[in-house]
C-alpha positions in Angstrom: 29.3 135.7 71.9 30.8 132.8 73.9 34.4 132.1 72.9 35.2 128.7 71.5 37.3 126.3 73.6 39.9 124.4 71.7 42.1 121.5 72.8 45.4 121.1 71.0 47.0 117.6 71.2 50.5 117.1 70.0 53.6 115.5 71.5 55.8 118.2 69.9 56.1 121.3 72.2 56.9 123.6 69.2 53.7 122.6 67.4 51.6 123.1 70.6 53.1 126.5 71.1 52.7 127.6 67.4 49.1 126.5 67.2 48.3 128.1 70.5 49.8 131.4 69.5 48.0 131.4 66.1 44.6 130.7 67.7 44.8 132.8 70.8 45.4 135.8 68.5 41.8 135.2 67.4 40.6 135.3 71.0 39.8 131.5 71.3 40.4 129.7 74.6 43.2 127.3 73.9 44.3 124.4 76.1 47.0 121.9 75.2 47.6 118.2 75.8 51.0 116.4 75.7 49.6 113.3 74.0 46.4 111.3 73.5 46.2 110.0 77.0 46.5 113.5 78.4 43.8 114.7 76.0 41.3 112.1 77.2 42.1 113.0 80.8 41.5 116.7 80.1 38.2 115.9 78.3 36.9 114.4 81.6 37.1 117.8 83.3 36.4 120.3 80.5 34.0 120.7 77.6 35.6 121.7 74.3 34.1 122.8 71.0 37.1 121.6 68.9 40.0 119.2 69.2 43.1 119.7 67.0 45.2 116.5 67.2 48.3 115.2 65.6 47.9 111.9 63.9 51.1 110.1 64.8 51.8 110.2 68.6 53.1 107.6 71.2 50.7 105.9 73.6 47.5 106.9 71.7 47.4 108.1 68.1 45.2 110.8 66.6 42.7 108.3 65.2 42.2 106.8 68.7 41.8 110.3 70.2 39.2 111.1 67.4 37.3 107.8 68.0 37.2 108.0 71.8 36.4 111.8 71.9 33.4 111.4 69.5 32.2 108.3 71.3 32.0 110.4 74.5 31.0 113.7 73.0 29.2 113.2 69.7 29.0 117.0 69.0 32.6 117.7 69.4 34.5 118.7 66.2 38.0 117.2 65.4 40.7 118.4 63.0 43.6 116.0 62.4 47.0 117.4 61.6 49.9 115.3 60.3 53.1 115.2 58.3 52.3 111.6 57.5 48.9 111.8 55.9 47.8 109.2 53.4 44.6 108.5 51.5 43.9 105.6 53.9 44.4 107.8 56.9 42.1 110.5 55.5 39.4 108.0 54.5 39.6 106.3 58.0 39.5 109.7 59.7 36.4 110.7 57.7 34.7 107.4 58.6 35.4 108.1 62.3 34.0 111.6 62.2 36.9 114.0 61.5 35.6 117.2 60.2 38.9 118.3 58.5 42.5 117.2 57.8 45.4 119.7 57.7 48.8 118.5 56.5 52.0 119.6 58.1 53.7 122.0 57.5 50.9 124.6 57.6 50.9 128.4 58.0 49.2 130.2 60.8 46.7 131.6 58.2 45.9 128.1 56.9 45.3 126.9 60.4 43.1 129.9 61.3 41.1 129.6 58.1 40.3 125.9 58.7 39.5 126.5 62.4 37.2 129.4 61.6 35.3 127.3 58.9 34.9 124.4 61.2 33.6 126.4 64.1 31.3 128.4 61.9 30.1 125.5 59.8 26.8 125.1 61.5 25.9 128.8 61.1 27.1 129.6 57.6 25.8 133.0 56.6 24.4 133.6 53.1 26.2 136.9 53.0 29.6 135.3 53.7 29.5 132.2 51.6 28.5 131.4 48.0 25.9 128.7 47.4 28.7 126.3 46.3 30.7 126.9 49.5 27.7 126.5 51.7 26.7 123.2 50.2 30.3 121.9 50.4 30.7 123.0 54.0 27.3 121.4 54.8 28.6 118.2 53.2 31.7 118.3 55.4 29.5 118.9 58.4 27.3 115.9 57.7 30.5 113.8 57.0 31.8 114.8 60.5 28.5 113.4 61.9 29.0 110.2 59.8 25.7 111.0 58.0 27.2 110.0 54.7 23.9 109.9 52.6 23.2 113.5 53.6 26.9 114.4 53.0 26.8 112.9 49.5 23.5 114.8 48.7 25.1 118.1 49.9 28.2 117.5 47.8 26.0 116.8 44.8 24.2 120.1 45.5 27.6 121.9 45.5 28.4 120.4 42.1 25.0 121.6 40.9 25.8 125.2 42.0 29.2 125.2 40.3 30.1 122.1 38.2 33.3 123.8 37.0 35.0 123.6 40.4 36.9 120.3 41.3 36.6 120.5 45.1 33.1 119.0 45.4 33.9 116.2 42.9 36.9 115.3 45.0 35.1 115.4 48.3 32.2 113.4 46.8 34.8 110.8 45.8 36.1 110.7 49.4 32.6 110.2 50.7 31.8 107.4 48.2 35.1 105.7 49.0 34.4 105.9 52.7 31.0 104.4 51.9 32.6 101.5 50.0 31.8 102.6 46.5 35.3 102.8 45.1 34.3 102.7 41.5 32.1 105.8 41.8 34.9 107.5 43.8 37.4 106.9 41.0 35.0 108.5 38.5 34.7 111.6 40.6 38.4 111.9 41.3 39.0 111.8 37.5 36.3 114.5 36.9 38.1 116.7 39.5 41.4 116.2 37.7 39.8 116.9 34.3 38.7 120.3 35.8 42.1 121.0 37.3 45.0 118.7 36.3 47.2 120.2 39.1 44.7 119.4 41.9 47.1 117.3 44.1 44.5 116.0 46.6 42.5 114.5 43.7 45.7 113.0 42.3 46.5 111.4 45.6 43.0 110.1 46.2 42.7 108.7 42.7 46.1 106.9 43.1 45.0 105.4 46.4 41.6 104.3 45.1 43.0 102.7 42.0 45.6 100.8 44.2 42.7 99.4 46.3 41.0 98.1 43.2 44.2 96.4 41.9 
């Protein structure tokens, strides 16, 4: 099996080193970039399967890296990491094609789990994932390709497989909000919270969507 090539983009040396060590332990090829400009330069000479980029950086922020990378390489996958994540940032990143968003601080295990899911998303095995998880992962895959109608349908399939889990309702809300249907998004955020009142992502998303309506 060909090892995945990953480009880590962060202006903090400690973050670059931590992410590199966590992923090299899984035998991935990991290169690093000092900032967004450096990342775009490296993309001209190498082909990468995945970019992990910080959101807030000087010269070129993570959303700009995401937008330019996908414009040049539509099949590349991008994970955004940030200590300054907001609902608006997450929605904008989803619109631009981000496949996942990981808030700082994160553990090495959280990082490895997200990277593994992202890299394996297109070849999800029936033996490894439940029907719910497969449908939700498929929804995230379509969202990363900005195929929002397909993503919404896949999220609804996930709900059909297990309507007692809040994750699919929350992600469906994100997709609907990204598509401009804030009213439907609010409804699904509320359903997610009714299933799990402690689900922080749904709380934050609901608050942001309601603020947009006011």
